[in-house]
N, C-alpha and C positions, 0 to 999 in steps of 0.2 A: 427681577433684577438678577443679572448674571455677573460672575467675576471670573476672570481668566488669569492665570499666572504668567510670568514673563516667558516661560518656555513655550506656552501655547500662543501667545500674542506677539512674540518677538520684541517685547518691551521690557524695560527694567521696571518691575513693580506690577501693578494691577491694571486691568481694563474692566470697568464696570459699566454695564448698559442698563438703562432705566427707561421704562416706557409707562406713561400714565395718561389719563384723559386730559385734554386741554382744559384747564381750569385754574384760575389765579389762586384759588384757595388751596390747591394741591402743591403749590410751589414750596410749601413748608417741607415736603418730602425731598424736593430737590436740594434745598438748603441743608437739610440734615445729612444727605448723602455727600454733598460737597464738603461739609465739615468733617465727616468721618474719613473721607479720602485724604483731605489735607492733614488730618491728625496722623494718619498712617504714614504720610510723607514727612512727618516730623516738623511741620510748620509750627511757628510759635503762635500764641493765642491771637495776637493782632493780625497776623497773616490769615489765620483761619477765619476770623471775623470779616476781613476784607473779601475773602473768597465767597463767603456766605452772601454778602451783599452783592458782589459782582455777578454771581450766578442768577440772582433775582433780576438784575438789570439786563442780563443776557437773554433771559426767557420772556420778560414782559412784552417786548415788541412782537414776539411770535404768538404769545397768548392773545394779545389784542387783535392780531390780524387773522386769527383762525377761529371761526365760530364753533368748529368741532374737529374731531380727529384725535390723534395721540401725539403728545409731546415726547420725543425720543431724544435721550441724552446719552452721551458716551463720556465717561470720566477715565482719563489715562494718568496714572501716577508713575512718574519716573523717579530717578534717584534724587533730583532736586527741584521737580516742578509737578504741577498738576495742569493738565489740559482738558478742557470741557468743550464738546461740540453739542449743538442742539438743533433740532429741526422738527417740523410738524409733519406727521404722516397722516394723510387723510384728504378731505376735499381741498381743492385749490384755495390756498390762503392768499390774502392780498399782499403778502410779503412784509419784509422788515424795512430797515432804514434805506436800503438801496431802491426799493420799490416805492417807498413813501418818504422820500428824502426831505420833504418840507414839514414833516410831523414834529412839532416841538418836543413832544414826549420822547421820541426816538433820539433826537439830538441831545436831550438831557441824559438819557441812558448812556449814550456814547461818551459824553463828558465824564460821567461817573465811572464808567469802565476805564477811561484813560487814567483816572486817579487811583484806581484800585488794583489793576493788573498790569503785567508787563507788555502783553500783546493781546489784541482782540480784532475781530473783523467779521465780515459777511461775505458769502459767495456772491457772484454777480447777479443772481436773481433775488436775493434777499430772503431765501427760504432756508438757509443753513447759516448758523453763526457759531463762533468759537472764541475761546479765550485761553490764555496761558498765564499762569502765575508761578513765579519761581520762589523757592524758599529763600527768605532773606537772611535767616540765621537759625542756629539750632535753638530749640526751646530752652528757656531758662527756668 
């Protein structure tokens, strides 16, 4: 895991990159990282929990579609938001929702993301996904 400051990345806040083997049981590491980044962005407790759930839904289609390889994530903390991008680095995966648009599990993940974050999407091939969550209020 690497972290860069705003001077190095041209961002306000931090850029954290995480790479781990593709495995559903390792998503706990991704959730913990998302919670730590959101906490540093001064998200309230509810927003932190929303982001923890959202990053799971973001990564599950990638994990299901890739039998092996590495799940690579980038967390960007700005003054009022957290943006997360994810992709699988390794053997050709079958893709996410764009590649398998009739998968009910992927459709459910998209609906859950709609409820939890401000924006989310996939690239045209279904191999890279992203989400953005803005801080709703200062912690109480």
